[in-house]
C-alpha positions as CSV (number, residue, x, y, z in Angstrom):
1,M,113.4,53.9,81.8
2,S,110.4,53.5,83.7
3,V,108.3,56.6,85.2
4,T,105.9,56.6,88.0
5,Q,104.3,59.8,89.3
6,V,102.1,60.4,92.1
7,A,100.7,63.6,93.5
8,V,101.1,64.0,97.5
9,A,100.3,67.1,99.1
10,G,99.7,68.9,95.8
11,I,103.4,67.6,95.1
12,P,104.1,65.7,91.6
13,L,106.6,63.1,92.8
14,V,108.2,61.5,89.9
15,V,110.0,58.2,90.6
16,E,112.4,57.1,87.8
17,A,114.4,53.6,87.5
18,P,116.5,51.7,84.8
19,A,114.5,50.0,82.3
20,G,113.0,46.8,83.3
21,V,112.9,47.5,87.4
22,S,108.9,48.2,88.7
23,T,108.4,51.1,90.8
24,R,104.9,50.4,91.2
25,P,104.6,47.9,94.1
26,W,103.8,50.5,97.0
27,L,101.7,52.5,95.2
28,H,98.0,52.8,95.4
29,A,96.1,52.1,92.4
30,H,94.2,55.1,90.6
31,W,96.6,57.5,92.3
32,P,96.3,61.4,90.9
33,T,99.5,62.6,89.2
34,E,98.8,66.2,88.8
35,G,99.9,68.9,91.4
36,R,100.2,72.7,92.0
37,E,103.9,72.5,93.1
38,P,106.6,72.1,91.3
39,P,107.3,68.2,91.1
40,V,110.2,66.2,93.2
41,T,112.1,63.5,91.5
42,L,113.7,60.6,92.3
43,C,116.0,58.6,90.5
44,V,116.6,54.5,91.1
45,E,120.4,53.5,90.1
46,V,122.4,50.7,91.0
47,A,126.0,51.5,91.8
48,P,128.0,50.8,94.8
49,L,127.1,52.3,97.7
50,M,129.0,55.2,99.9
51,R,130.8,54.0,102.8
52,E,133.5,56.7,103.1
53,G,133.1,60.1,104.7
54,L,130.1,59.7,106.4
55,T,129.1,61.7,109.5
56,T,125.8,60.4,111.5
57,V,123.2,63.5,111.9
58,V,120.5,61.5,113.2
59,D,120.4,57.8,114.3
60,G,116.6,57.2,113.9
61,G,116.9,52.9,114.4
62,A,115.5,50.7,112.3
63,D,111.8,52.3,111.5
64,A,113.8,56.0,110.8
65,G,116.9,55.0,109.3
66,R,120.3,56.6,109.8
67,W,120.4,60.3,108.5
68,L,124.4,61.1,107.5
69,R,126.0,63.8,105.4
70,D,128.8,63.0,103.2
71,A,132.2,64.7,103.0
72,Q,130.3,67.3,100.4
73,G,127.6,68.0,103.2
74,T,125.0,66.1,101.0
75,L,122.2,64.2,103.3
76,V,122.2,60.7,103.4
77,V,119.5,58.3,104.5
78,E,120.1,54.5,104.6
79,A,118.1,52.0,106.1
80,S,118.4,48.0,105.6
81,G,115.1,46.5,104.1
82,V,112.5,44.2,106.1
83,E,114.4,41.7,108.9
84,G,117.6,43.3,107.8
85,G,117.6,42.8,104.3
86,P,120.0,44.9,102.1
87,L,121.2,48.1,102.9
88,Q,119.9,51.0,100.8
89,Q,121.0,54.7,100.7
90,L,118.8,57.6,99.4
91,H,120.8,60.7,98.5
92,C,119.5,64.5,99.0
93,V,121.0,65.7,95.9
94,V,118.9,69.4,96.1
95,P,116.6,69.5,99.2
96,G,113.1,69.4,98.6
97,S,113.6,68.5,94.6
98,S,116.1,65.8,93.6
99,Y,117.0,62.7,95.1
100,V,118.6,59.8,94.3
101,L,117.8,56.1,95.9
102,R,120.9,53.7,95.3
103,Y,121.0,50.3,95.7
104,A,124.1,47.8,95.7
105,A,122.5,45.2,93.0
106,L,119.9,45.2,91.0
107,D,118.2,42.0,92.8
108,H,118.1,44.5,95.7
109,V,115.7,46.9,94.1
110,T,112.2,45.2,95.0
111,E,112.9,45.3,98.5
112,W,111.2,48.2,100.6
113,Q,110.0,50.5,97.6
114,W,107.3,51.8,99.6
115,R,109.6,53.5,102.2
116,W,111.8,55.7,100.0
117,P,109.2,57.7,98.5
118,R,107.5,58.3,101.5
119,T,110.8,59.6,103.4
120,V,111.6,61.9,100.2
121,M,108.0,63.4,100.8
122,M,109.0,63.4,104.9
123,H,112.3,65.5,103.6
124,A,110.9,67.7,100.7
125,L,107.7,69.2,102.2
126,P,109.9,71.0,105.4
127,S,112.8,71.7,102.9
128,R,110.3,73.8,100.6
129,R,108.8,75.4,104.2
130,L,105.4,73.8,102.9
131,G,104.3,71.7,105.6
132,M,105.4,67.9,107.5
133,L,104.3,64.4,107.0
134,A,101.9,63.1,110.4
135,H,101.7,59.8,111.7
136,A,98.1,59.8,111.9
137,T,94.7,58.8,110.2
138,G,92.9,61.7,108.1
139,V,89.3,62.1,107.6
140,L,86.9,64.3,105.2
141,L,83.8,65.4,107.1
142,P,80.2,66.1,105.2
143,D,81.3,69.7,104.2
144,G,84.7,69.0,102.9
145,S,86.7,69.9,105.9
146,A,89.2,67.6,107.7
147,L,89.9,65.9,110.9
148,L,93.5,64.8,111.9
149,V,93.8,61.8,114.1
150,P,97.6,61.5,115.0
151,G,99.1,58.9,117.3
152,V,102.0,57.0,117.1
153,S,101.4,52.6,116.3
154,G,99.1,50.7,118.2
155,T,96.8,53.8,119.8
156,G,93.9,53.1,117.7
157,K,94.6,55.0,114.6
158,S,93.2,52.2,112.3
159,T,90.4,51.5,114.6
160,F,89.5,54.9,114.0
161,A,89.6,54.8,110.7
162,Q,87.4,51.6,110.8
163,L,85.0,53.4,112.9
164,A,84.8,56.1,110.7
165,S,84.7,54.3,107.2
166,S,81.4,53.2,108.9
167,L,80.1,56.5,108.7
168,G,80.1,56.6,104.8
169,Q,76.5,57.2,104.7
170,E,77.2,60.1,106.8
171,G,79.5,61.6,104.7
172,W,82.7,60.7,105.9
173,R,85.7,59.7,104.0
174,V,88.6,58.4,105.6
175,L,92.0,59.3,103.3
176,S,94.6,57.4,105.3
177,D,95.1,55.3,108.4
178,D,98.9,55.9,108.7
179,R,100.4,59.0,107.2
180,V,98.9,62.4,105.9
181,S,100.4,65.4,104.9
182,V,99.4,68.7,106.8
183,T,100.7,71.8,104.7
184,R,100.0,75.4,104.5
185,V,97.8,76.7,101.7
186,N,96.7,80.6,101.3
187,G,97.0,80.8,104.8
188,E,95.1,77.7,106.2
189,F,96.0,74.4,107.1
190,V,95.4,71.7,104.9
191,L,95.5,67.8,105.2
192,S,96.3,65.8,102.2
193,G,95.8,61.9,102.0
194,T,98.8,59.9,100.9
195,P,99.6,56.4,99.4
196,W,101.0,54.9,102.5
197,Y,98.6,52.7,104.5
198,S,98.7,50.7,107.8
199,S,96.8,47.6,109.0
200,G,93.5,49.2,107.7
201,H,94.4,49.6,103.8
202,F,93.0,53.1,103.6
203,A,94.8,55.5,101.0
204,A,92.8,57.8,99.2
205,A,93.3,61.0,97.3
206,G,91.9,64.2,98.6
207,E,92.4,66.9,100.6
208,G,90.4,69.4,103.1
209,V,91.3,72.7,105.1
210,L,91.8,71.3,108.8
211,R,89.0,72.0,111.2
212,G,89.6,69.7,114.2
213,V,92.4,67.4,116.2
214,L,91.2,64.6,117.5
215,L,92.9,62.5,120.2
216,P,91.3,58.8,120.4
217,R,91.4,56.8,123.7
218,R,89.7,53.6,124.7
219,G,86.8,54.1,127.0
220,G,83.1,53.8,128.1
221,I,80.2,52.7,125.8
222,A,79.2,56.5,125.4
223,P,81.4,58.8,123.8
224,E,82.9,61.5,125.3
225,L,84.4,64.4,124.0
226,A,86.6,66.8,125.9
227,R,88.6,70.2,124.9
228,L,92.3,70.0,124.7
229,T,94.6,72.9,125.3
230,P,97.2,74.1,122.8
231,G,99.9,72.6,125.0
232,T,98.5,69.2,125.3
233,I,97.8,69.3,121.2
234,S,101.5,70.6,120.4
235,R,103.0,67.7,122.5
236,E,101.0,65.2,121.0
237,L,101.8,66.7,117.5
238,L,105.7,66.9,118.5
239,R,105.2,63.1,118.7
240,T,103.7,62.0,115.4
241,I,104.4,64.7,113.0
242,A,107.9,64.5,110.8
243,I,110.1,67.2,112.7
244,P,113.4,67.7,110.2
245,A,115.8,67.0,113.4
246,W,118.6,66.5,110.2
247,D,118.2,70.2,109.4
248,E,119.0,72.5,112.2
249,S,117.7,75.8,109.9
250,A,114.3,73.9,109.2
251,I,113.8,73.0,113.1
252,G,112.9,76.7,114.3
253,W,110.3,76.8,111.3
254,A,108.7,73.3,112.1
255,L,108.2,74.0,115.7
256,D,106.7,77.5,115.1
257,F,104.4,75.5,112.2
258,V,103.0,73.2,115.0
259,D,102.8,75.9,117.6
260,E,100.4,77.8,115.2
261,L,98.6,75.1,114.3
262,A,97.9,74.0,117.9
263,R,96.6,77.3,118.8
264,T,94.3,77.9,115.8
265,V,92.9,74.4,115.1
266,R,90.5,72.9,117.5
267,A,91.2,70.2,119.8
268,W,89.7,67.2,121.2
269,S,90.8,63.9,123.1
270,L,87.6,61.3,122.2
271,S,87.2,58.4,125.1
272,Y,84.9,55.6,123.1
273,T,84.3,51.9,122.8
274,P,84.5,51.0,119.1
275,G,81.1,49.7,117.8
276,V,77.9,50.7,115.7
277,A,76.5,52.7,118.9
278,A,79.5,54.8,119.1
279,A,80.1,55.1,115.5
280,E,76.4,56.8,115.6
281,L,77.4,58.8,118.8
282,I,80.5,60.1,117.5
283,A,78.7,61.6,114.0
284,H,76.0,62.9,116.2
285,E,78.6,64.7,118.8
286,L,81.0,65.5,116.2
287,G,78.3,67.3,113.7
288,A,78.4,70.3,115.8
289,L,82.0,70.9,114.6
290,H,80.5,71.5,111.1
291,A,78.5,74.6,112.4
292,G,81.2,75.8,115.1
293,A,79.4,74.4,118.1
294,L,81.9,73.0,119.8
295,A,83.5,75.3,122.5
């Protein structure tokens, strides 16, 4: 048996696979393995897929897959690989703790490996009532606090990540340009990097207390910041955070989590045109965030 372990949002994720099956194609090198929370286990097996007694809970299409329950009430997520590849199933044996990833044949195991550890964490975080994954860029600021830049595909997350990366000399550090976790730790919202990246290939371990949410928009040459109301940022977060729609008991908790985040963390829209001048002006404008000077 081969074992891969990574820590995401303080949770060690342990992936176990049959001997000779690689579990590392999706993994960014040098990722930390230890965490502060009990581990989550994902066991890979080759066995016939379950086809009888499944009822649909949520159909998320090609991207999110179908979320079903078997006759015993166990949640099963099924999806095909890239471009209609072989069907695969994730069985949520003990929510938040133990999962089984099932392939129908050994030569299917290399298909879409990056997807399933991400799906496990998307399920485990709200199952433990710790937090959720967000479709977002995450940036650590010079004082060690974090900035969340949420957005669906095509809204400029990777573009902003590239811009923020150019501010490395200012102490900015991009953790991810596609998925980050937002959790509650000791009463504060904490943003953590994940191994799952987008076109900018930003994936770095690290975390910081969440001090700001930023919605980037294409605009004029000079960047313009505008404060957002809690209602506006709640609506945006609900489009980009993985709300546990598969679990009625967790939906209320998740909505309260988003509502409190929107009420307690400051948020702005940013209108800008990417470029060196914009990077310098953004660093200057957002520098006030560290001192709490932005109203």
